[in-house]
N, CA, C and O atoms as a Maestro MAE file, in Angstrom:
{
 s_m_m2io_version
 :::
 2.0.0
}

f_m_ct {
 s_m_title
 :::
 protein
 m_atom[312] {
  # First column is atom index #
  i_m_mmod_type
  r_m_x_coord
  r_m_y_coord
  r_m_z_coord
  i_m_residue_number
  s_m_chain_name
  s_m_pdb_residue_name
  s_m_pdb_atom_name
  i_m_atomic_number
  :::
  1 25 11.961 -4.756 -11.069 1 A "MET " " N  " 7
  2 3 11.693 -5.273 -9.757 1 A "MET " " CA " 6
  3 2 11.516 -6.782 -9.826 1 A "MET " " C  " 6
  4 15 10.897 -7.309 -10.750 1 A "MET " " O  " 8
  5 25 12.065 -7.460 -8.842 2 A "ALA " " N  " 7
  6 3 11.943 -8.912 -8.772 2 A "ALA " " CA " 6
  7 2 10.541 -9.291 -8.316 2 A "ALA " " C  " 6
  8 15 9.877 -8.528 -7.614 2 A "ALA " " O  " 8
  9 25 10.101 -10.466 -8.719 3 A "THR " " N  " 7
  10 3 8.795 -10.967 -8.331 3 A "THR " " CA " 6
  11 2 8.936 -11.859 -7.106 3 A "THR " " C  " 6
  12 15 9.825 -12.709 -7.063 3 A "THR " " O  " 8
  13 25 8.061 -11.677 -6.097 4 A "PRO " " N  " 7
  14 3 8.148 -12.575 -4.948 4 A "PRO " " CA " 6
  15 2 7.819 -14.008 -5.369 4 A "PRO " " C  " 6
  16 15 7.169 -14.203 -6.396 4 A "PRO " " O  " 8
  17 25 8.248 -15.011 -4.609 5 A "PRO " " N  " 7
  18 3 8.074 -16.390 -5.008 5 A "PRO " " CA " 6
  19 2 6.616 -16.833 -5.132 5 A "PRO " " C  " 6
  20 15 6.319 -17.744 -5.905 5 A "PRO " " O  " 8
  21 25 5.713 -16.218 -4.398 6 A "GLU " " N  " 7
  22 3 4.312 -16.588 -4.489 6 A "GLU " " CA " 6
  23 2 3.448 -15.333 -4.507 6 A "GLU " " C  " 6
  24 15 3.876 -14.260 -4.081 6 A "GLU " " O  " 8
  25 25 2.238 -15.486 -5.003 7 A "THR " " N  " 7
  26 3 1.312 -14.372 -5.035 7 A "THR " " CA " 6
  27 2 0.860 -14.056 -3.620 7 A "THR " " C  " 6
  28 15 0.581 -14.964 -2.837 7 A "THR " " O  " 8
  29 25 0.788 -12.785 -3.291 8 A "THR " " N  " 7
  30 3 0.359 -12.326 -1.979 8 A "THR " " CA " 6
  31 2 -0.969 -11.604 -2.128 8 A "THR " " C  " 6
  32 15 -1.105 -10.711 -2.963 8 A "THR " " O  " 8
  33 25 -1.958 -11.994 -1.309 9 A "TRP " " N  " 7
  34 3 -3.284 -11.396 -1.333 9 A "TRP " " CA " 6
  35 2 -3.603 -10.776 0.013 9 A "TRP " " C  " 6
  36 15 -3.085 -11.205 1.044 9 A "TRP " " O  " 8
  37 25 -4.466 -9.757 -0.001 10 A "ALA " " N  " 7
  38 3 -4.973 -9.177 1.245 10 A "ALA " " CA " 6
  39 2 -6.302 -8.505 0.971 10 A "ALA " " C  " 6
  40 15 -6.537 -7.970 -0.113 10 A "ALA " " O  " 8
  41 25 -7.153 -8.541 1.954 11 A "SER " " N  " 7
  42 3 -8.388 -7.774 1.931 11 A "SER " " CA " 6
  43 2 -8.118 -6.565 2.815 11 A "SER " " C  " 6
  44 15 -7.785 -6.721 3.990 11 A "SER " " O  " 8
  45 25 -8.258 -5.369 2.268 12 A "VAL " " N  " 7
  46 3 -7.917 -4.160 3.029 12 A "VAL " " CA " 6
  47 2 -9.166 -3.347 3.318 12 A "VAL " " C  " 6
  48 15 -10.047 -3.183 2.474 12 A "VAL " " O  " 8
  49 25 -9.209 -2.841 4.556 13 A "HIS " " N  " 7
  50 3 -10.358 -2.065 5.007 13 A "HIS " " CA " 6
  51 2 -9.974 -0.669 5.473 13 A "HIS " " C  " 6
  52 15 -10.832 0.102 5.904 13 A "HIS " " O  " 8
  53 25 -8.688 -0.341 5.388 14 A "SER " " N  " 7
  54 3 -8.225 0.962 5.870 14 A "SER " " CA " 6
  55 2 -6.908 1.321 5.185 14 A "SER " " C  " 6
  56 15 -6.243 0.477 4.584 14 A "SER " " O  " 8
  57 25 -6.562 2.582 5.296 15 A "ALA " " N  " 7
  58 3 -5.279 3.044 4.755 15 A "ALA " " CA " 6
  59 2 -4.126 2.343 5.458 15 A "ALA " " C  " 6
  60 15 -3.103 2.054 4.837 15 A "ALA " " O  " 8
  61 25 -4.284 2.067 6.750 16 A "ALA " " N  " 7
  62 3 -3.225 1.383 7.502 16 A "ALA " " CA " 6
  63 2 -3.007 -0.036 6.985 16 A "ALA " " C  " 6
  64 15 -1.865 -0.478 6.857 16 A "ALA " " O  " 8
  65 25 -4.098 -0.761 6.684 17 A "GLU " " N  " 7
  66 3 -3.965 -2.115 6.160 17 A "GLU " " CA " 6
  67 2 -3.352 -2.104 4.762 17 A "GLU " " C  " 6
  68 15 -2.533 -2.963 4.435 17 A "GLU " " O  " 8
  69 25 -3.744 -1.141 3.941 18 A "LEU " " N  " 7
  70 3 -3.157 -1.030 2.607 18 A "LEU " " CA " 6
  71 2 -1.667 -0.707 2.712 18 A "LEU " " C  " 6
  72 15 -0.853 -1.297 2.002 18 A "LEU " " O  " 8
  73 25 -1.314 0.215 3.585 19 A "GLY " " N  " 7
  74 3 0.090 0.568 3.782 19 A "GLY " " CA " 6
  75 2 0.923 -0.610 4.246 19 A "GLY " " C  " 6
  76 15 2.041 -0.811 3.770 19 A "GLY " " O  " 8
  77 25 0.379 -1.396 5.182 20 A "ALA " " N  " 7
  78 3 1.097 -2.569 5.688 20 A "ALA " " CA " 6
  79 2 1.305 -3.595 4.569 20 A "ALA " " C  " 6
  80 15 2.365 -4.212 4.472 20 A "ALA " " O  " 8
  81 25 0.287 -3.769 3.732 21 A "PHE " " N  " 7
  82 3 0.417 -4.692 2.598 21 A "PHE " " CA " 6
  83 2 1.512 -4.218 1.645 21 A "PHE " " C  " 6
  84 15 2.361 -5.007 1.229 21 A "PHE " " O  " 8
  85 25 1.492 -2.943 1.303 22 A "LEU " " N  " 7
  86 3 2.491 -2.405 0.378 22 A "LEU " " CA " 6
  87 2 3.894 -2.503 0.963 22 A "LEU " " C  " 6
  88 15 4.847 -2.796 0.240 22 A "LEU " " O  " 8
  89 25 4.032 -2.258 2.268 23 A "ARG " " N  " 7
  90 3 5.335 -2.391 2.923 23 A "ARG " " CA " 6
  91 2 5.816 -3.840 2.838 23 A "ARG " " C  " 6
  92 15 6.981 -4.094 2.534 23 A "ARG " " O  " 8
  93 25 4.920 -4.785 3.107 24 A "HIS " " N  " 7
  94 3 5.273 -6.215 3.034 24 A "HIS " " CA " 6
  95 2 5.769 -6.577 1.630 24 A "HIS " " C  " 6
  96 15 6.787 -7.255 1.486 24 A "HIS " " O  " 8
  97 25 5.058 -6.130 0.611 25 A "VAL " " N  " 7
  98 3 5.451 -6.443 -0.767 25 A "VAL " " CA " 6
  99 2 6.791 -5.803 -1.099 25 A "VAL " " C  " 6
  100 15 7.661 -6.446 -1.686 25 A "VAL " " O  " 8
  101 25 6.959 -4.520 -0.720 26 A "ARG " " N  " 7
  102 3 8.234 -3.841 -0.984 26 A "ARG " " CA " 6
  103 2 9.384 -4.598 -0.341 26 A "ARG " " C  " 6
  104 15 10.402 -4.857 -0.983 26 A "ARG " " O  " 8
  105 25 9.218 -4.953 0.931 27 A "GLU " " N  " 7
  106 3 10.287 -5.653 1.646 27 A "GLU " " CA " 6
  107 2 10.548 -7.040 1.054 27 A "GLU " " C  " 6
  108 15 11.697 -7.477 0.991 27 A "GLU " " O  " 8
  109 25 9.489 -7.735 0.620 28 A "SER " " N  " 7
  110 3 9.682 -9.061 0.042 28 A "SER " " CA " 6
  111 2 10.441 -8.995 -1.273 28 A "SER " " C  " 6
  112 15 11.045 -9.976 -1.707 28 A "SER " " O  " 8
  113 25 10.404 -7.830 -1.899 29 A "ARG " " N  " 7
  114 3 11.145 -7.645 -3.155 29 A "ARG " " CA " 6
  115 2 12.531 -7.057 -2.929 29 A "ARG " " C  " 6
  116 15 13.263 -6.783 -3.879 29 A "ARG " " O  " 8
  117 25 12.878 -6.871 -1.674 30 A "GLY " " N  " 7
  118 3 14.212 -6.398 -1.333 30 A "GLY " " CA " 6
  119 2 14.465 -4.939 -1.662 30 A "GLY " " C  " 6
  120 15 15.606 -4.540 -1.894 30 A "GLY " " O  " 8
  121 25 13.407 -4.141 -1.683 31 A "LEU " " N  " 7
  122 3 13.550 -2.717 -1.987 31 A "LEU " " CA " 6
  123 2 13.488 -1.885 -0.713 31 A "LEU " " C  " 6
  124 15 12.708 -2.170 0.195 31 A "LEU " " O  " 8
  125 25 14.312 -0.867 -0.663 32 A "SER " " N  " 7
  126 3 14.223 0.096 0.433 32 A "SER " " CA " 6
  127 2 13.176 1.147 0.060 32 A "SER " " C  " 6
  128 15 12.780 1.260 -1.100 32 A "SER " " O  " 8
  129 25 12.741 1.903 1.050 33 A "GLN " " N  " 7
  130 3 11.818 2.999 0.759 33 A "GLN " " CA " 6
  131 2 12.469 3.993 -0.196 33 A "GLN " " C  " 6
  132 15 11.808 4.532 -1.085 33 A "GLN " " O  " 8
  133 25 13.748 4.230 -0.014 34 A "GLU " " N  " 7
  134 3 14.475 5.173 -0.872 34 A "GLU " " CA " 6
  135 2 14.496 4.688 -2.322 34 A "GLU " " C  " 6
  136 15 14.261 5.473 -3.241 34 A "GLU " " O  " 8
  137 25 14.776 3.400 -2.532 35 A "GLU " " N  " 7
  138 3 14.807 2.850 -3.889 35 A "GLU " " CA " 6
  139 2 13.431 2.945 -4.558 35 A "GLU " " C  " 6
  140 15 13.327 3.308 -5.730 35 A "GLU " " O  " 8
  141 25 12.381 2.616 -3.805 36 A "LEU " " N  " 7
  142 3 11.029 2.697 -4.349 36 A "LEU " " CA " 6
  143 2 10.674 4.144 -4.685 36 A "LEU " " C  " 6
  144 15 10.111 4.422 -5.743 36 A "LEU " " O  " 8
  145 25 11.003 5.051 -3.789 37 A "ALA " " N  " 7
  146 3 10.725 6.472 -4.025 37 A "ALA " " CA " 6
  147 2 11.448 6.962 -5.280 37 A "ALA " " C  " 6
  148 15 10.873 7.696 -6.083 37 A "ALA " " O  " 8
  149 25 12.699 6.558 -5.447 38 A "ASP " " N  " 7
  150 3 13.460 6.948 -6.642 38 A "ASP " " CA " 6
  151 2 12.796 6.430 -7.912 38 A "ASP " " C  " 6
  152 15 12.710 7.144 -8.911 38 A "ASP " " O  " 8
  153 25 12.322 5.173 -7.868 39 A "GLU " " N  " 7
  154 3 11.636 4.587 -9.032 39 A "GLU " " CA " 6
  155 2 10.371 5.371 -9.389 39 A "GLU " " C  " 6
  156 15 10.031 5.534 -10.560 39 A "GLU " " O  " 8
  157 25 9.686 5.848 -8.349 40 A "LEU " " N  " 7
  158 3 8.427 6.573 -8.549 40 A "LEU " " CA " 6
  159 2 8.619 8.067 -8.780 40 A "LEU " " C  " 6
  160 15 7.694 8.763 -9.197 40 A "LEU " " O  " 8
  161 25 9.833 8.555 -8.505 41 A "GLY " " N  " 7
  162 3 10.091 9.988 -8.652 41 A "GLY " " CA " 6
  163 2 9.435 10.816 -7.557 41 A "GLY " " C  " 6
  164 15 9.011 11.950 -7.782 41 A "GLY " " O  " 8
  165 25 9.359 10.218 -6.352 42 A "ILE " " N  " 7
  166 3 8.766 10.929 -5.218 42 A "ILE " " CA " 6
  167 2 9.740 10.922 -4.052 42 A "ILE " " C  " 6
  168 15 10.766 10.244 -4.088 42 A "ILE " " O  " 8
  169 25 9.409 11.680 -3.026 43 A "ASP " " N  " 7
  170 3 10.224 11.754 -1.824 43 A "ASP " " CA " 6
  171 2 10.009 10.502 -0.969 43 A "ASP " " C  " 6
  172 15 8.894 9.984 -0.905 43 A "ASP " " O  " 8
  173 25 11.054 10.016 -0.317 44 A "ARG " " N  " 7
  174 3 10.965 8.835 0.535 44 A "ARG " " CA " 6
  175 2 9.942 9.021 1.652 44 A "ARG " " C  " 6
  176 15 9.292 8.062 2.067 44 A "ARG " " O  " 8
  177 25 9.800 10.253 2.138 45 A "ARG " " N  " 7
  178 3 8.835 10.512 3.214 45 A "ARG " " CA " 6
  179 2 7.412 10.186 2.778 45 A "ARG " " C  " 6
  180 15 6.597 9.762 3.597 45 A "ARG " " O  " 8
  181 25 7.105 10.378 1.501 46 A "TYR " " N  " 7
  182 3 5.772 10.066 0.999 46 A "TYR " " CA " 6
  183 2 5.538 8.557 1.017 46 A "TYR " " C  " 6
  184 15 4.448 8.103 1.363 46 A "TYR " " O  " 8
  185 25 6.559 7.778 0.646 47 A "VAL " " N  " 7
  186 3 6.463 6.315 0.722 47 A "VAL " " CA " 6
  187 2 6.229 5.911 2.173 47 A "VAL " " C  " 6
  188 15 5.385 5.061 2.457 47 A "VAL " " O  " 8
  189 25 6.976 6.521 3.089 48 A "TYR " " N  " 7
  190 3 6.809 6.224 4.517 48 A "TYR " " CA " 6
  191 2 5.369 6.510 4.963 48 A "TYR " " C  " 6
  192 15 4.767 5.693 5.659 48 A "TYR " " O  " 8
  193 25 4.823 7.643 4.573 49 A "GLN " " N  " 7
  194 3 3.464 8.011 4.978 49 A "GLN " " CA " 6
  195 2 2.436 7.025 4.431 49 A "GLN " " C  " 6
  196 15 1.490 6.666 5.132 49 A "GLN " " O  " 8
  197 25 2.610 6.589 3.199 50 A "ILE " " N  " 7
  198 3 1.693 5.602 2.614 50 A "ILE " " CA " 6
  199 2 1.773 4.301 3.396 50 A "ILE " " C  " 6
  200 15 0.747 3.743 3.782 50 A "ILE " " O  " 8
  201 25 2.987 3.816 3.631 51 A "GLU " " N  " 7
  202 3 3.159 2.552 4.336 51 A "GLU " " CA " 6
  203 2 2.692 2.632 5.789 51 A "GLU " " C  " 6
  204 15 2.250 1.631 6.354 51 A "GLU " " O  " 8
  205 25 2.786 3.800 6.388 52 A "ALA " " N  " 7
  206 3 2.343 3.989 7.770 52 A "ALA " " CA " 6
  207 2 0.821 4.118 7.856 52 A "ALA " " C  " 6
  208 15 0.252 4.085 8.948 52 A "ALA " " O  " 8
  209 25 0.171 4.262 6.711 53 A "GLY " " N  " 7
  210 3 -1.280 4.420 6.708 53 A "GLY " " CA " 6
  211 2 -1.724 5.766 7.212 53 A "GLY " " C  " 6
  212 15 -2.819 5.902 7.758 53 A "GLY " " O  " 8
  213 25 -0.877 6.770 7.034 54 A "THR " " N  " 7
  214 3 -1.208 8.117 7.469 54 A "THR " " CA " 6
  215 2 -2.505 8.560 6.805 54 A "THR " " C  " 6
  216 15 -2.600 8.579 5.578 54 A "THR " " O  " 8
  217 25 -3.510 8.919 7.615 55 A "PRO " " N  " 7
  218 3 -4.795 9.308 7.026 55 A "PRO " " CA " 6
  219 2 -4.662 10.597 6.201 55 A "PRO " " C  " 6
  220 15 -4.008 11.557 6.610 55 A "PRO " " O  " 8
  221 25 -5.289 10.584 5.058 56 A "THR " " N  " 7
  222 3 -5.366 11.775 4.221 56 A "THR " " CA " 6
  223 2 -6.831 11.968 3.860 56 A "THR " " C  " 6
  224 15 -7.647 11.065 4.045 56 A "THR " " O  " 8
  225 25 -7.153 13.120 3.356 57 A "LEU " " N  " 7
  226 3 -8.523 13.362 2.922 57 A "LEU " " CA " 6
  227 2 -8.931 12.311 1.891 57 A "LEU " " C  " 6
  228 15 -10.043 11.785 1.946 57 A "LEU " " O  " 8
  229 25 -8.039 12.006 0.957 58 A "TYR " " N  " 7
  230 3 -8.332 11.021 -0.083 58 A "TYR " " CA " 6
  231 2 -8.634 9.650 0.511 58 A "TYR " " C  " 6
  232 15 -9.646 9.039 0.166 58 A "TYR " " O  " 8
  233 25 -7.759 9.150 1.412 59 A "THR " " N  " 7
  234 3 -7.969 7.800 1.938 59 A "THR " " CA " 6
  235 2 -9.201 7.743 2.837 59 A "THR " " C  " 6
  236 15 -9.923 6.746 2.829 59 A "THR " " O  " 8
  237 25 -9.451 8.795 3.609 60 A "ARG " " N  " 7
  238 3 -10.669 8.803 4.434 60 A "ARG " " CA " 6
  239 2 -11.907 8.719 3.560 60 A "ARG " " C  " 6
  240 15 -12.836 7.971 3.867 60 A "ARG " " O  " 8
  241 25 -11.929 9.475 2.480 61 A "ARG " " N  " 7
  242 3 -13.081 9.442 1.575 61 A "ARG " " CA " 6
  243 2 -13.184 8.110 0.845 61 A "ARG " " C  " 6
  244 15 -14.277 7.561 0.708 61 A "ARG " " O  " 8
  245 25 -12.062 7.592 0.380 62 A "LEU " " N  " 7
  246 3 -12.061 6.319 -0.343 62 A "LEU " " CA " 6
  247 2 -12.605 5.193 0.523 62 A "LEU " " C  " 6
  248 15 -13.525 4.485 0.112 62 A "LEU " " O  " 8
  249 25 -12.047 5.017 1.718 63 A "PHE " " N  " 7
  250 3 -12.483 3.917 2.566 63 A "PHE " " CA " 6
  251 2 -13.876 4.168 3.146 63 A "PHE " " C  " 6
  252 15 -14.604 3.215 3.424 63 A "PHE " " O  " 8
  253 25 -14.258 5.430 3.332 64 A "GLY " " N  " 7
  254 3 -15.630 5.746 3.727 64 A "GLY " " CA " 6
  255 2 -16.614 5.345 2.640 64 A "GLY " " C  " 6
  256 15 -17.664 4.770 2.927 64 A "GLY " " O  " 8
  257 25 -16.277 5.646 1.401 65 A "LEU " " N  " 7
  258 3 -17.114 5.275 0.261 65 A "LEU " " CA " 6
  259 2 -17.255 3.757 0.158 65 A "LEU " " C  " 6
  260 15 -18.354 3.245 -0.056 65 A "LEU " " O  " 8
  261 25 -16.152 3.049 0.309 66 A "LEU " " N  " 7
  262 3 -16.193 1.589 0.257 66 A "LEU " " CA " 6
  263 2 -17.108 1.027 1.344 66 A "LEU " " C  " 6
  264 15 -17.895 0.115 1.091 66 A "LEU " " O  " 8
  265 25 -16.998 1.584 2.571 67 A "ARG " " N  " 7
  266 3 -17.855 1.115 3.666 67 A "ARG " " CA " 6
  267 2 -19.325 1.396 3.378 67 A "ARG " " C  " 6
  268 15 -20.172 0.520 3.551 67 A "ARG " " O  " 8
  269 25 -19.632 2.629 2.935 68 A "LEU " " N  " 7
  270 3 -21.023 2.996 2.677 68 A "LEU " " CA " 6
  271 2 -21.657 2.153 1.581 68 A "LEU " " C  " 6
  272 15 -22.843 1.832 1.645 68 A "LEU " " O  " 8
  273 25 -20.872 1.798 0.586 69 A "LEU " " N  " 7
  274 3 -21.391 0.997 -0.521 69 A "LEU " " CA " 6
  275 2 -21.246 -0.506 -0.273 69 A "LEU " " C  " 6
  276 15 -21.620 -1.323 -1.114 69 A "LEU " " O  " 8
  277 25 -20.699 -0.858 0.892 70 A "ASP " " N  " 7
  278 3 -20.472 -2.257 1.236 70 A "ASP " " CA " 6
  279 2 -19.632 -2.960 0.169 70 A "ASP " " C  " 6
  280 15 -19.954 -4.058 -0.286 70 A "ASP " " O  " 8
  281 25 -18.544 -2.287 -0.212 71 A "VAL " " N  " 7
  282 3 -17.620 -2.811 -1.220 71 A "VAL " " CA " 6
  283 2 -16.366 -3.298 -0.514 71 A "VAL " " C  " 6
  284 15 -15.839 -2.628 0.374 71 A "VAL " " O  " 8
  285 25 -15.903 -4.452 -0.912 72 A "ARG " " N  " 7
  286 3 -14.694 -5.051 -0.353 72 A "ARG " " CA " 6
  287 2 -13.539 -4.831 -1.323 72 A "ARG " " C  " 6
  288 15 -13.683 -5.064 -2.523 72 A "ARG " " O  " 8
  289 25 -12.397 -4.384 -0.811 73 A "MET " " N  " 7
  290 3 -11.216 -4.180 -1.642 73 A "MET " " CA " 6
  291 2 -10.207 -5.277 -1.357 73 A "MET " " C  " 6
  292 15 -9.792 -5.476 -0.215 73 A "MET " " O  " 8
  293 25 -9.819 -5.987 -2.406 74 A "GLU " " N  " 7
  294 3 -8.778 -6.985 -2.289 74 A "GLU " " CA " 6
  295 2 -7.622 -6.574 -3.183 74 A "GLU " " C  " 6
  296 15 -7.813 -6.111 -4.308 74 A "GLU " " O  " 8
  297 25 -6.437 -6.751 -2.664 75 A "VAL " " N  " 7
  298 3 -5.228 -6.399 -3.424 75 A "VAL " " CA " 6
  299 2 -4.341 -7.629 -3.507 75 A "VAL " " C  " 6
  300 15 -4.380 -8.495 -2.632 75 A "VAL " " O  " 8
  301 25 -3.552 -7.700 -4.550 76 A "HIS " " N  " 7
  302 3 -2.603 -8.802 -4.658 76 A "HIS " " CA " 6
  303 2 -1.349 -8.327 -5.355 76 A "HIS " " C  " 6
  304 15 -1.365 -7.378 -6.139 76 A "HIS " " O  " 8
  305 25 -0.274 -9.003 -5.053 77 A "ALA " " N  " 7
  306 3 1.010 -8.726 -5.692 77 A "ALA " " CA " 6
  307 2 1.383 -9.932 -6.524 77 A "ALA " " C  " 6
  308 15 1.266 -11.074 -6.080 77 A "ALA " " O  " 8
  309 25 1.832 -9.666 -7.729 78 A "ARG " " N  " 7
  310 3 2.259 -10.768 -8.598 78 A "ARG " " CA " 6
  311 2 3.735 -10.958 -8.497 78 A "ARG " " C  " 6
  312 15 4.290 -11.839 -9.154 78 A "ARG " " O  " 8
  :::
 }
 m_bond[311] {
  # First column is bond index #
  i_m_from
  i_m_to
  i_m_order
  :::
  1 1 2 1
  2 2 3 1
  3 3 4 2
  4 3 5 1
  5 5 6 1
  6 6 7 1
  7 7 8 2
  8 7 9 1
  9 9 10 1
  10 10 11 1
  11 11 12 2
  12 11 13 1
  13 13 14 1
  14 14 15 1
  15 15 16 2
  16 15 17 1
  17 17 18 1
  18 18 19 1
  19 19 20 2
  20 19 21 1
  21 21 22 1
  22 22 23 1
  23 23 24 2
  24 23 25 1
  25 25 26 1
  26 26 27 1
  27 27 28 2
  28 27 29 1
  29 29 30 1
  30 30 31 1
  31 31 32 2
  32 31 33 1
  33 33 34 1
  34 34 35 1
  35 35 36 2
  36 35 37 1
  37 37 38 1
  38 38 39 1
  39 39 40 2
  40 39 41 1
  41 41 42 1
  42 42 43 1
  43 43 44 2
  44 43 45 1
  45 45 46 1
  46 46 47 1
  47 47 48 2
  48 47 49 1
  49 49 50 1
  50 50 51 1
  51 51 52 2
  52 51 53 1
  53 53 54 1
  54 54 55 1
  55 55 56 2
  56 55 57 1
  57 57 58 1
  58 58 59 1
  59 59 60 2
  60 59 61 1
  61 61 62 1
  62 62 63 1
  63 63 64 2
  64 63 65 1
  65 65 66 1
  66 66 67 1
  67 67 68 2
  68 67 69 1
  69 69 70 1
  70 70 71 1
  71 71 72 2
  72 71 73 1
  73 73 74 1
  74 74 75 1
  75 75 76 2
  76 75 77 1
  77 77 78 1
  78 78 79 1
  79 79 80 2
  80 79 81 1
  81 81 82 1
  82 82 83 1
  83 83 84 2
  84 83 85 1
  85 85 86 1
  86 86 87 1
  87 87 88 2
  88 87 89 1
  89 89 90 1
  90 90 91 1
  91 91 92 2
  92 91 93 1
  93 93 94 1
  94 94 95 1
  95 95 96 2
  96 95 97 1
  97 97 98 1
  98 98 99 1
  99 99 100 2
  100 99 101 1
  101 101 102 1
  102 102 103 1
  103 103 104 2
  104 103 105 1
  105 105 106 1
  106 106 107 1
  107 107 108 2
  108 107 109 1
  109 109 110 1
  110 110 111 1
  111 111 112 2
  112 111 113 1
  113 113 114 1
  114 114 115 1
  115 115 116 2
  116 115 117 1
  117 117 118 1
  118 118 119 1
  119 119 120 2
  120 119 121 1
  121 121 122 1
  122 122 123 1
  123 123 124 2
  124 123 125 1
  125 125 126 1
  126 126 127 1
  127 127 128 2
  128 127 129 1
  129 129 130 1
  130 130 131 1
  131 131 132 2
  132 131 133 1
  133 133 134 1
  134 134 135 1
  135 135 136 2
  136 135 137 1
  137 137 138 1
  138 138 139 1
  139 139 140 2
  140 139 141 1
  141 141 142 1
  142 142 143 1
  143 143 144 2
  144 143 145 1
  145 145 146 1
  146 146 147 1
  147 147 148 2
  148 147 149 1
  149 149 150 1
  150 150 151 1
  151 151 152 2
  152 151 153 1
  153 153 154 1
  154 154 155 1
  155 155 156 2
  156 155 157 1
  157 157 158 1
  158 158 159 1
  159 159 160 2
  160 159 161 1
  161 161 162 1
  162 162 163 1
  163 163 164 2
  164 163 165 1
  165 165 166 1
  166 166 167 1
  167 167 168 2
  168 167 169 1
  169 169 170 1
  170 170 171 1
  171 171 172 2
  172 171 173 1
  173 173 174 1
  174 174 175 1
  175 175 176 2
  176 175 177 1
  177 177 178 1
  178 178 179 1
  179 179 180 2
  180 179 181 1
  181 181 182 1
  182 182 183 1
  183 183 184 2
  184 183 185 1
  185 185 186 1
  186 186 187 1
  187 187 188 2
  188 187 189 1
  189 189 190 1
  190 190 191 1
  191 191 192 2
  192 191 193 1
  193 193 194 1
  194 194 195 1
  195 195 196 2
  196 195 197 1
  197 197 198 1
  198 198 199 1
  199 199 200 2
  200 199 201 1
  201 201 202 1
  202 202 203 1
  203 203 204 2
  204 203 205 1
  205 205 206 1
  206 206 207 1
  207 207 208 2
  208 207 209 1
  209 209 210 1
  210 210 211 1
  211 211 212 2
  212 211 213 1
  213 213 214 1
  214 214 215 1
  215 215 216 2
  216 215 217 1
  217 217 218 1
  218 218 219 1
  219 219 220 2
  220 219 221 1
  221 221 222 1
  222 222 223 1
  223 223 224 2
  224 223 225 1
  225 225 226 1
  226 226 227 1
  227 227 228 2
  228 227 229 1
  229 229 230 1
  230 230 231 1
  231 231 232 2
  232 231 233 1
  233 233 234 1
  234 234 235 1
  235 235 236 2
  236 235 237 1
  237 237 238 1
  238 238 239 1
  239 239 240 2
  240 239 241 1
  241 241 242 1
  242 242 243 1
  243 243 244 2
  244 243 245 1
  245 245 246 1
  246 246 247 1
  247 247 248 2
  248 247 249 1
  249 249 250 1
  250 250 251 1
  251 251 252 2
  252 251 253 1
  253 253 254 1
  254 254 255 1
  255 255 256 2
  256 255 257 1
  257 257 258 1
  258 258 259 1
  259 259 260 2
  260 259 261 1
  261 261 262 1
  262 262 263 1
  263 263 264 2
  264 263 265 1
  265 265 266 1
  266 266 267 1
  267 267 268 2
  268 267 269 1
  269 269 270 1
  270 270 271 1
  271 271 272 2
  272 271 273 1
  273 273 274 1
  274 274 275 1
  275 275 276 2
  276 275 277 1
  277 277 278 1
  278 278 279 1
  279 279 280 2
  280 279 281 1
  281 281 282 1
  282 282 283 1
  283 283 284 2
  284 283 285 1
  285 285 286 1
  286 286 287 1
  287 287 288 2
  288 287 289 1
  289 289 290 1
  290 290 291 1
  291 291 292 2
  292 291 293 1
  293 293 294 1
  294 294 295 1
  295 295 296 2
  296 295 297 1
  297 297 298 1
  298 298 299 1
  299 299 300 2
  300 299 301 1
  301 301 302 1
  302 302 303 1
  303 303 304 2
  304 303 305 1
  305 305 306 1
  306 306 307 1
  307 307 308 2
  308 307 309 1
  309 309 310 1
  310 310 311 1
  311 311 312 2
  :::
 }
}
């Protein structure tokens, strides 16, 4: 995978914000959802659901835990 020209940072507070960040990074690297899914060995629909921020039991619990503990999640792409 190609590296974007600059580092991209985001502070995420929800599955939707994380999905939007991941979509931005994927697109900046010129990858389609299908290409990314193939690299990961998963179905393209799963990539779509992640990028759409579709709530799952895991993400609800994860972001609930972060809120309760007053923990901030920052992500970056190199």
